[in-house]
Backbone as CSV, one residue per row, in Angstrom:
resi,resn,N_x,N_y,N_z,CA_x,CA_y,CA_z,C_x,C_y,C_z
1,MET,39.997,18.630,-32.602,40.703,18.436,-33.636,40.655,18.576,-35.067
2,ASN,40.768,18.220,-36.513,41.106,18.401,-37.300,40.575,17.015,-37.842
3,PRO,40.309,16.874,-38.532,39.634,15.726,-38.864,41.242,14.930,-40.037
4,THR,41.419,12.928,-39.260,42.043,12.334,-39.261,41.467,10.661,-40.067
5,ARG,42.121,10.487,-41.249,41.825,8.724,-40.993,42.807,7.534,-39.577
6,ASN,44.072,8.959,-38.924,44.706,7.834,-38.447,43.700,7.436,-37.365
7,ASN,44.116,6.469,-36.744,43.167,5.456,-35.632,43.815,4.964,-34.643
8,ILE,43.792,5.710,-34.556,44.807,6.321,-32.593,43.304,7.245,-32.012
9,PRO,41.525,5.935,-31.687,41.147,7.082,-31.272,41.587,8.449,-30.832
10,ALA,40.308,8.579,-30.831,39.824,10.289,-30.329,40.998,10.676,-29.171
11,SER,40.005,10.046,-28.116,40.219,9.770,-27.188,42.084,9.474,-26.298
12,SER,43.254,8.852,-27.580,43.493,9.425,-27.025,44.565,10.283,-27.289
13,ARG,43.915,10.367,-28.646,44.724,11.388,-30.150,44.434,12.842,-28.236
14,GLU,43.483,13.351,-27.909,43.150,14.475,-27.437,43.905,14.891,-26.822
15,GLN,44.779,13.067,-25.975,45.722,13.600,-24.322,46.626,13.869,-25.680
16,LEU,47.021,12.973,-26.722,48.388,13.151,-26.777,48.879,14.796,-27.798
17,ILE,48.233,14.932,-27.028,48.293,16.069,-28.809,48.824,17.124,-27.016
18,PRO,48.108,17.708,-26.627,48.782,18.384,-25.074,49.655,18.296,-24.842
19,LEU,49.801,16.828,-24.803,51.149,16.245,-24.455,52.087,17.167,-25.599
20,LEU,52.585,16.578,-26.931,53.415,16.824,-27.719,53.765,18.608,-27.430
21,ASN,52.521,18.791,-27.639,52.330,20.419,-27.512,53.458,21.134,-26.566
22,ALA,53.274,20.497,-25.329,54.642,20.941,-24.291,55.704,20.681,-24.623
23,LEU,56.002,19.530,-24.624,57.099,18.946,-25.113,58.109,19.920,-26.284
24,LEU,56.882,20.377,-27.453,57.420,21.623,-28.303,58.058,22.646,-27.403
25,ALA,57.366,22.919,-26.572,57.467,24.378,-26.431,58.730,24.148,-25.549
26,THR,58.666,23.177,-24.289,60.251,22.304,-23.798,60.967,23.091,-24.301
27,ALA,61.093,22.507,-25.705,62.176,21.854,-26.901,62.564,22.967,-27.368
28,THR,61.629,24.151,-27.775,61.573,25.615,-28.552,62.353,26.278,-26.972
29,ASP,61.527,25.916,-26.633,62.920,27.036,-24.820,64.212,26.486,-24.620
30,LEU,64.302,24.796,-24.370,65.560,25.019,-24.313,66.983,24.827,-25.320
31,LYS,66.190,24.904,-27.452,67.420,25.784,-28.467,67.585,26.929,-27.517
32,SER,65.966,27.429,-27.002,66.831,29.325,-27.275,67.305,29.761,-26.304
33,GLN,67.650,28.504,-24.993,68.417,29.060,-24.390,70.014,27.551,-24.042
34,VAL,69.940,27.178,-24.811,71.377,26.436,-25.918,72.264,27.668,-26.728
35,LYS,70.961,28.433,-27.579,71.558,29.101,-27.691,72.219,29.923,-27.199
36,GLN,71.215,30.979,-26.226,71.827,32.106,-25.476,73.524,31.040,-24.648
37,ALA,73.348,30.252,-24.438,74.408,29.317,-23.828,75.727,29.416,-24.959
38,HIS,75.649,28.853,-25.646,76.659,28.775,-27.548,76.728,30.346,-27.655
39,TRP,76.273,31.195,-27.515,76.460,32.433,-27.759,77.859,33.407,-26.935
40,ASN,77.305,32.789,-25.583,77.602,33.713,-24.862,78.805,32.409,-23.928
41,VAL,79.223,32.243,-23.649,80.658,31.062,-23.174,81.868,31.826,-23.537
42,LYS,82.422,31.731,-22.519,84.028,33.037,-22.556,84.202,30.764,-21.291
43,GLY,85.979,31.799,-21.425,86.952,30.808,-20.681,87.691,30.212,-22.250
44,PRO,88.323,29.626,-21.246,89.276,28.399,-21.400,88.148,27.288,-21.830
45,GLN,87.617,27.042,-22.242,86.452,25.722,-22.770,85.525,25.851,-23.717
46,PHE,86.917,27.361,-24.111,85.316,27.856,-25.054,84.911,27.220,-26.021
47,LEU,85.699,26.580,-26.718,85.359,26.555,-28.763,85.305,25.025,-28.686
48,PRO,85.324,24.009,-27.843,84.763,22.776,-27.289,83.367,22.834,-26.719
49,LEU,83.072,23.762,-26.153,81.568,24.877,-25.327,80.755,24.907,-26.602
50,HIS,81.436,26.198,-26.950,80.273,26.369,-27.610,80.018,25.339,-28.959
51,GLU,80.788,24.528,-29.353,80.215,23.444,-30.648,79.390,22.452,-29.647
52,LEU,80.162,21.586,-28.885,78.951,21.497,-28.492,77.630,22.151,-28.145
53,PHE,77.593,22.910,-27.652,76.536,23.623,-27.737,75.357,23.808,-28.867
54,ASP,76.143,24.806,-29.739,76.041,24.460,-31.270,75.210,23.278,-31.907
55,GLY,75.862,21.902,-31.240,75.326,20.459,-31.257,73.707,20.485,-30.743
56,ILE,74.398,20.207,-30.012,72.533,19.994,-29.568,71.726,21.068,-29.933
57,ALA,71.661,22.435,-30.286,70.563,22.874,-30.600,70.469,22.513,-31.639
58,GLY,71.464,22.476,-32.887,70.934,21.909,-33.932,69.766,19.302,-33.803
59,ARG,70.106,19.348,-32.912,69.258,18.218,-32.426,68.160,18.817,-31.729
60,LEU,68.001,19.595,-31.720,66.287,20.036,-30.807,65.514,20.799,-32.361
61,ASP,66.130,21.362,-33.177,65.678,21.810,-34.298,65.099,20.829,-34.373
62,THR,65.873,18.888,-35.691,65.420,17.994,-35.777,63.969,18.161,-35.196
63,GLN,64.157,17.650,-33.125,62.921,16.853,-32.652,62.122,17.880,-32.443
64,ILE,62.098,19.718,-32.359,61.471,20.643,-33.084,59.902,20.281,-33.649
65,ASP,60.281,20.237,-34.899,60.373,19.875,-36.021,59.072,18.180,-36.486
66,ASP,60.027,17.291,-35.439,59.376,15.942,-35.002,57.603,16.237,-34.480
67,LEU,58.000,17.142,-33.141,57.234,17.179,-32.207,55.429,17.530,-32.615
68,ALA,56.138,18.631,-33.488,54.838,19.836,-34.598,54.649,18.795,-35.149
69,GLU,55.043,17.820,-36.040,54.923,17.437,-37.194,53.339,16.310,-36.611
70,ARG,54.071,15.446,-35.280,53.444,14.507,-34.785,52.568,15.397,-34.251
71,ALA,52.275,16.009,-33.566,50.811,16.637,-33.165,49.559,16.722,-33.980
72,VAL,50.560,17.311,-35.365,49.485,17.662,-36.785,49.016,16.421,-37.463
73,GLN,49.455,14.709,-37.141,49.587,14.256,-37.796,48.481,13.684,-37.375
74,LEU,48.370,13.916,-35.605,46.962,12.916,-34.837,46.655,14.285,-34.485
75,GLY,46.297,15.187,-35.615,44.937,15.683,-36.302,44.545,17.625,-34.914
76,GLY,45.886,17.396,-34.407,45.813,18.723,-33.630,46.388,20.130,-34.326
77,THR,47.425,20.800,-33.430,47.628,21.763,-34.768,48.458,22.151,-33.791
78,ALA,50.151,22.102,-34.371,50.953,22.946,-33.506,51.327,24.181,-32.927
79,LEU,52.033,23.832,-31.804,51.366,25.489,-31.779,53.075,25.943,-30.328
80,GLY,54.031,26.872,-31.615,54.925,26.735,-31.410,55.326,27.759,-31.672
81,THR,54.468,29.125,-31.553,55.405,30.099,-32.393,56.654,29.958,-31.213
82,ILE,57.410,31.804,-31.159,58.313,32.184,-29.228,57.355,32.156,-28.088
83,ARG,56.286,32.817,-28.376,55.780,33.387,-27.000,55.093,31.997,-26.775
84,GLN,54.120,31.650,-28.160,53.261,29.889,-26.678,54.499,28.874,-27.226
85,ALA,55.842,29.147,-26.857,56.090,28.075,-26.935,56.681,28.936,-24.792
86,ALA,57.570,30.190,-25.157,57.687,30.959,-23.889,56.367,31.007,-21.835
87,ALA,54.992,31.151,-23.229,54.436,30.886,-22.557,54.223,29.302,-21.584
88,ALA,54.530,28.329,-22.212,53.782,26.763,-21.849,55.424,26.198,-21.800
89,SER,56.868,26.264,-21.697,56.834,26.614,-21.096,57.553,25.554,-19.422
90,ALA,58.205,24.004,-19.714,58.586,23.982,-18.562,60.615,24.084,-17.764
91,LEU,60.349,25.105,-18.579,62.379,25.220,-18.331,62.264,26.477,-17.995
92,PRO,62.907,26.246,-16.365,63.194,28.242,-15.329,63.180,28.909,-17.019
93,GLU,63.344,30.311,-16.407,64.766,30.563,-16.934,65.605,31.124,-17.161
94,TYR,66.880,31.119,-18.002,68.109,31.391,-18.440,68.132,32.507,-18.332
95,PRO,69.545,32.215,-16.885,70.000,32.699,-16.625,71.394,34.071,-17.231
96,VAL,70.606,35.015,-17.236,71.678,36.161,-18.188,73.082,36.656,-18.213
97,ASN,73.156,36.257,-16.461,74.430,37.089,-15.722,76.169,35.803,-16.076
98,LEU,75.576,35.099,-16.492,76.787,33.698,-17.257,77.499,34.202,-17.341
99,LYS,79.202,34.367,-17.170,80.074,34.348,-18.106,80.615,33.214,-18.164
100,THR,81.239,32.396,-17.721,82.049,31.273,-17.662,81.562,30.140,-17.845
101,GLY,82.475,29.179,-18.729,82.114,27.905,-20.102,81.729,26.630,-18.145
102,LEU,81.455,27.331,-16.934,81.666,25.946,-16.370,80.582,26.444,-16.469
103,ASP,80.160,27.594,-15.507,78.338,28.331,-15.757,77.741,28.040,-16.154
104,HIS,78.076,27.830,-17.180,76.484,27.346,-18.968,76.788,25.965,-18.612
105,ALA,77.809,25.021,-19.046,77.082,23.820,-18.694,77.054,23.202,-17.899
106,ALA,76.983,23.643,-16.682,75.519,23.201,-15.604,73.936,23.807,-15.874
107,ALA,74.125,25.220,-15.881,72.596,25.581,-16.799,72.528,25.059,-17.695
108,ILE,72.828,24.505,-18.693,72.504,23.447,-19.651,72.092,21.780,-19.019
109,ALA,73.071,21.247,-18.537,72.620,20.413,-17.720,71.485,20.064,-17.323
110,ASP,71.366,21.065,-15.825,69.893,20.752,-15.081,68.820,21.454,-16.557
111,ARG,68.963,22.191,-17.646,67.222,22.222,-18.221,67.559,20.649,-18.820
112,LEU,69.118,20.546,-19.459,68.589,18.898,-20.242,68.058,17.999,-19.507
113,SER,68.190,17.812,-17.954,68.461,16.992,-17.410,66.672,16.665,-16.735
114,HIS,66.204,18.293,-16.745,64.981,18.500,-17.211,63.762,17.518,-17.872
115,TYR,63.966,18.719,-18.964,63.437,17.599,-20.581,63.530,16.025,-20.692
116,GLY,65.142,15.011,-19.886,64.854,14.366,-20.124,63.726,13.329,-19.275
117,ALA,63.408,14.392,-18.552,62.717,13.355,-17.380,61.078,13.230,-17.549
118,ALA,61.335,14.939,-18.655,60.121,14.798,-19.261,59.881,13.911,-20.878
119,LEU,60.573,13.611,-21.186,60.689,12.573,-22.364,59.515,11.305,-21.362
120,ARG,60.913,11.333,-20.155,60.439,9.375,-19.676,58.997,9.411,-19.254
121,VAL,58.420,10.538,-18.391,57.207,10.739,-18.486,56.569,9.899,-19.459
122,ALA,56.437,11.209,-20.349,55.741,10.847,-22.381,56.009,10.028,-23.490
123,ILE,57.467,9.486,-22.335,56.916,7.501,-22.768,56.029,6.500,-22.587
124,ASP,56.141,7.344,-20.646,54.655,5.819,-21.042,53.841,6.302,-20.883
125,THR,52.891,7.640,-20.797,52.464,8.152,-21.583,51.491,8.542,-22.248
126,ALA,52.832,7.853,-23.376,52.362,8.117,-24.779,52.314,5.922,-25.087
127,THR,52.275,5.445,-24.165,52.572,4.457,-24.056,51.184,3.495,-23.627
128,THR,50.747,4.024,-22.672,49.799,3.601,-21.718,48.404,3.961,-22.875
129,LEU,48.459,4.843,-23.710,47.566,5.527,-24.346,47.965,4.172,-25.901
130,ASP,48.493,3.523,-26.082,48.182,2.709,-26.742,49.008,3.409,-28.271
131,ASP,49.898,4.452,-27.981,50.897,4.857,-28.824,51.914,4.798,-29.177
132,ALA,52.671,3.674,-29.923,53.780,3.554,-29.930,54.722,3.738,-30.916
133,ASP,54.301,3.973,-31.624,54.661,5.562,-32.640,55.410,6.443,-32.066
134,THR,54.603,6.956,-31.145,54.624,8.951,-30.103,55.913,8.457,-29.944
135,ALA,55.565,7.349,-28.732,56.381,6.502,-27.223,57.537,6.668,-28.172
136,ASP,58.024,6.037,-29.513,59.610,5.918,-29.908,58.989,7.502,-30.625
137,LEU,58.936,7.806,-30.346,59.543,8.853,-30.889,60.469,10.036,-30.022
138,PHE,59.664,9.455,-28.449,59.644,10.012,-27.617,61.350,9.447,-26.796
139,THR,61.422,8.305,-26.710,62.027,7.090,-26.470,63.788,7.850,-27.327
140,GLY,63.121,8.653,-28.538,64.240,8.525,-29.696,65.084,9.408,-29.048
141,PHE,64.428,10.591,-28.961,65.219,11.723,-28.136,65.173,12.325,-26.676
142,SER,64.956,11.019,-25.618,64.972,10.437,-24.691,66.417,10.133,-24.490
143,ARG,67.327,9.594,-25.355,68.439,9.068,-26.006,69.500,9.970,-25.787
144,GLU,68.628,10.654,-27.392,70.130,11.578,-26.523,69.782,12.693,-26.358
145,ALA,68.259,13.531,-25.674,69.380,14.525,-23.807,69.902,12.870,-23.350
146,ASP,69.820,12.453,-22.778,70.770,12.217,-22.271,72.316,11.523,-23.149
147,LYS,72.081,11.615,-23.110,73.852,12.016,-25.058,74.569,12.780,-24.238
148,ASP,73.323,14.302,-24.465,73.540,15.081,-25.160,74.181,15.377,-23.448
149,LEU,73.352,15.651,-22.296,73.798,15.045,-20.656,75.216,15.180,-20.482
150,TRP,75.251,13.765,-20.625,76.352,12.882,-20.570,77.669,13.914,-21.167
151,PHE,77.760,15.027,-22.265,78.597,15.534,-23.313,78.679,16.597,-21.678
152,VAL,77.982,17.323,-21.644,77.784,18.550,-20.986,78.709,18.069,-18.923
153,GLU,78.142,17.229,-18.831,78.438,16.574,-17.604,80.321,16.302,-17.847
154,ALA,80.565,16.054,-18.509,81.588,15.888,-18.496,82.194,17.025,-18.784
155,HIS,82.583,18.236,-18.461,83.535,19.257,-18.681,82.912,19.234,-17.245
156,LEU,81.664,19.172,-16.405,82.136,19.327,-14.998,82.536,18.781,-14.517
157,GLN,82.770,17.734,-14.388,83.009,16.336,-13.008,85.420,16.404,-13.721
């Protein structure tokens, strides 16, 4: 770890930094998968899904930056290259043969659900490690993931 005057105990930071990097990898992969859907969606729901996916990708951009910066604030190194993200992401590979809006919406909904679940586990971990700031960061991202999931699932009902 890098030296820091951050008073969160080193033993906690040693657990938080890998957690932040794991979520960084997953969020980076999720953003790329959402952009894959954004670029390739077809059908009668093209425009609303195209715009929805782009909005989700934009929110993930902010989350990615915040996750990386928090890891560094705690004395870690952000592991945020595309290759690092691909190697460490918890998400399944995005199917390249999807065409219809509903197929893309279902694939993105599955991945948003997975990301939201990972964030809720991370909230509990950060809380257990007495890092309210990181828990709060995860909580905000969890709310955004749940809202995005709601919007995407609305197209599937």
